[in-house]
N, C-alpha and C positions, 0 to 999 in steps of 0.2 A: 508752463508745465505744472504738474500736480505737485505742489509742495506745501500746501496749507493744512498740514495734519492737525494743527491746533484748532482750526475751524471745524474739521470733521468731528472732533470730540464733542462739539456743541450740538451736533445733530442727535435726534432721538431715533426711535425705532423705524418709523415708516416715512419714506422720502419719495416725493415726486420730482424726478429729474427732468426738467423741461428743456427741450433742445439738446437732447443727449448726444447727438452726433454718433460717432462710432462706439460710444459707451465707456469712454475712459473713466469718467467720474462714477458712473453707475457701477462699473466693475470694482472699483476701489471700495466704494461703500458696501457693495454686496460682500466683498471679501472680509469686511469688518462686521459682518452679520447684521446689516441693516436690511430691512425689507424695502426693495426699490421697485417703483413703477417708473419706467423711463419712456419718454415720448419724444418723437421727432416727426416732422411732416415729410421727411425724405424717405421713400421706400428703400433707397440704397443704404442710407445711414442705419435704418432699422435692421436691415439684413446683416450688415457688418457687425452691429452691436450684438445681435443674436449669435452670429458665428463665433464671436469672441467670448461668448458665455454669459451674456446678460440674460437673466431668466424671464423677466417680464418687460418686454419692449413693445411699444405700440406705435403704429403710424398714426399720428394725431397732431393737430395744430393746437397751440395754446388756446385759441378761440373756441375749440371744441371740448375743452375740459369742462366737466360738469360733475355733480355729486355722485353719479354712478361709479366714478373711480374710487369712491370711498373717502375716508378721512386720513389726513397726513399730519405728521408732526412737523415736517418741513417741506416746503416747496423750494426747490433749488433751481436758480437761474444763473448758473455758473458760466464763466467765459464771456462776460459782457452780455449775457442773455436777458438782462433787464430790457435790453433793446427789443426783444420780441413783443413787448407791449405795444410797440409801433407808433402810437400817437397819443396825444393827451386824452381825448375822449375814450378811445379804446382802452388805454391803460386804466383809467378810472373804473370803467365798466368791468374789466377783467379782475381788477383788484377786489371789487365788490363780490364778484362771483367766487373768488378764491377764499374770501373771508370765512365763511362757515365750513370750509373744507380743510383748513389747516391752522396750526398754532403759530407758525412763523414762516417767513419768506427770507431766504438768504440769496442775495442777488449781487451781481457785479455790473458795473458800467464804467465806461471811460468818460471823463469830464471833457465835453467838446470844446470848452473854453481854454483848455490848456494847449493852445496853439498860437503861433504867430504866422502860420502859413496863409498868405493872401488868398489863395483859392478857397481854403476852409472858411476864412472870415467872410468872403463874398457869398459863399453858400449859406452861412448863417443869416446874413442880411437878406438874401433872396427868400429864405424860409420865413423870416419875420414879415416881409411884405406879402407873403402868401398865407399869413395867419397860421403858420406851422411853428412848432418849437424849433429853435435854432439848430439843435443837434439831431433833428429828424432827417434821416437819409432814406433814399429809395435804392435798394440793392437787390441783387440776386446772386445765388451761389452757383459758381461754375467750377467744373472739373473736366479738363480736357475738352471733349466734344459734348459733354453734358451740361445743361444749364437749367436751373429751376425757375420758377415764376418770380416776377418782381414783387417785392413787398417792402413796407415801411419798417424801418428799424430805428429805435430811439436811443440816442446817447444823451445822458443827462448829468448835470452837476449834482453834488450833494443837496444843495438848496432846492433845485428843481425836483429831485426825488422826494424831498420832504413835502413840497407843495402838491405833488401828484398824489401822494398817499393820504393827505389830509382829507378827512370826511369819508373815507372808504372803510373805516373800521381798523385800519392798520396805522402804525406809527413807526418812524425810523428810530430804532433804539440805539444803533451804533453804526458809525461809518469808519471803516478802516482805510487808511490811505496807503 
């Protein structure tokens, strides 16, 4: 749930909310008088966010973000949406694209290694053999009879996050557990 009010205070004026879903975070930040551009690839999520009152919501994938959106103080990838970077090479390319567009990225991810589930551990090993990152998963979003397209989603440990951002113009400043 939305409980990180201390994190919100760190945001500056203009925020890009990537993977906004129904607009929960965008609406909270908008209520705190931040200028929000919220994006999501799902037309249904965009429609819901707009109906809930988000003012600037666009149907767009992270891969389609470019300087035409303007400059942001913060790019927000909340709710484990660091995963939207998808894979090592794609993550590094997108981080380079975002660098001239923003001052900071605030992102969350689940550490895929915090498991002892044999199925997860086998999946990690399978990924390593396929030259993929261990926490790279192939998923799609489903709701009742609706299903979106399959896509890669990347779960990373703090040390993997630091290695991914190295050389992209970004650095990991702080990791909150």
